[in-house]
C-alpha positions in Angstrom: 0.0 0.0 0.0 1.3 3.5 -0.9 0.3 7.0 -0.3 -2.1 8.8 -2.5 -3.2 12.4 -2.2 -7.0 12.9 -2.8 -9.6 14.7 -0.8 -12.8 12.8 -0.1 -15.8 13.7 1.9 -19.5 12.8 2.3 -22.3 14.9 3.7 -23.7 13.1 6.8 -27.4 13.0 7.7 -26.8 15.4 10.6 -25.4 18.1 8.2 -21.8 17.5 9.2 -19.1 16.5 6.7 -17.5 13.1 7.2 -14.3 11.7 5.8 -14.9 8.1 4.9 -11.5 6.9 3.8 -7.9 7.6 3.4 -6.4 7.7 0.0 -4.0 5.0 -1.0 -2.5 3.2 -4.0 -1.0 -0.3 -4.3 2.0 -2.1 -5.7 1.1 -5.6 -6.9 3.6 -8.1 -8.0 2.1 -10.9 -10.1 3.2 -14.5 -10.0 4.9 -14.0 -13.5 7.0 -11.3 -11.8 5.2 -8.4 -13.5 4.6 -5.5 -11.1 1.8 -3.0 -11.3 1.5 0.3 -9.6 -2.2 1.3 -9.1 -2.0 4.9 -8.0 -5.6 5.2 -6.8 -7.2 8.6 -7.0 -4.3 10.9 -6.5 -2.3 13.9 -7.7 1.3 13.5 -8.8 3.7 13.6 -5.8 7.5 13.4 -5.5 7.5 10.0 -3.7 6.4 8.4 -7.0 10.1 8.5 -7.8 10.8 6.4 -4.7 8.0 4.0 -5.8 9.7 3.7 -9.2 13.2 3.2 -7.7 12.2 0.7 -5.0 9.5 -1.4 -6.6 10.3 -0.8 -10.3 6.7 -1.3 -11.6 6.4 -2.5 -15.2 2.9 -0.9 -15.5 1.3 2.2 -13.9 -2.4 2.7 -13.8 -2.9 6.5 -13.4 -5.9 8.8 -13.5 -6.0 11.4 -16.2 -9.4 13.0 -15.7 -8.0 16.4 -14.7 -10.6 17.0 -12.1 -10.6 15.4 -8.6 -7.3 13.7 -9.6 -4.3 14.4 -11.8 -4.8 15.1 -15.5 -2.7 14.3 -18.5 0.0 16.8 -17.6 0.5 15.5 -14.1 0.3 11.8 -15.3 3.1 12.6 -17.8 5.2 13.8 -14.9 4.2 10.7 -12.9 5.3 8.4 -15.7 8.7 10.1 -15.7 9.1 9.8 -11.9 8.0 6.1 -12.0 10.1 5.2 -15.1 7.5 2.8 -16.2 7.3 1.2 -19.7 3.6 0.8 -19.7 0.8 3.1 -18.6 -2.9 2.5 -18.4 -4.9 5.7 -18.1 -8.1 5.6 -16.1 -10.6 7.9 -14.3 -11.5 10.0 -17.4 -14.3 10.4 -20.0 -17.2 9.2 -17.8 -18.7 12.6 -17.2 -18.0 16.1 -18.7 -16.0 17.3 -15.7 -13.4 14.6 -16.4 -11.9 16.3 -19.5 -8.4 14.7 -19.7 -7.8 12.4 -22.7 -5.4 9.6 -23.6 -4.6 11.7 -26.8 -3.4 14.6 -24.6 -1.4 12.2 -22.4 0.3 10.8 -25.6 1.2 14.3 -26.7 2.8 15.1 -23.4 4.8 11.9 -23.3 5.9 11.5 -27.0 9.5 12.2 -25.9 9.4 9.0 -23.8 10.4 6.3 -26.3 10.2 3.6 -23.6 6.6 4.4 -22.7 3.7 2.6 -24.2 0.2 3.8 -23.4 -2.5 1.2 -23.3 -6.1 2.6 -23.6 -8.2 -0.3 -22.6 -11.9 -0.6 -23.2 -14.2 -2.2 -20.5 -13.6 -5.9 -20.3 -10.4 -5.7 -22.4 -7.2 -7.4 -21.0 -3.6 -6.3 -21.3 -1.8 -9.5 -22.1 1.4 -10.6 -20.3 3.2 -11.1 -23.6 2.7 -7.4 -24.4 4.4 -6.3 -21.2 7.2 -8.9 -21.3 8.1 -8.0 -24.9 9.4 -4.6 -23.7 
């Protein structure tokens, strides 16, 4: 479990504001030795460089919605800090407020020859062979 920086609150029945959870991300190492960093809802933060150096994730799953979380600009910085070869963008395009796009993320990372962005559709699977080939 890793840090994440995201503000969350709910309105309670008594009119007060409650804070239902802390923000976190996860590093998951699969049995085939592929590691995934799932950032959770977060902004970019400097310790992503430590996560990259210590855990060396092959894949990062980063939000790009640009509202409530990081957008494409911040995700591009996160990709650099993490030094990942594969990035799966998420938390975008489900409502008008989430305006970040994979196309914008690609523009902002085109200088990273080592980075492959995988835009998955619901139910689609990123195969192990794709990750291990890099």
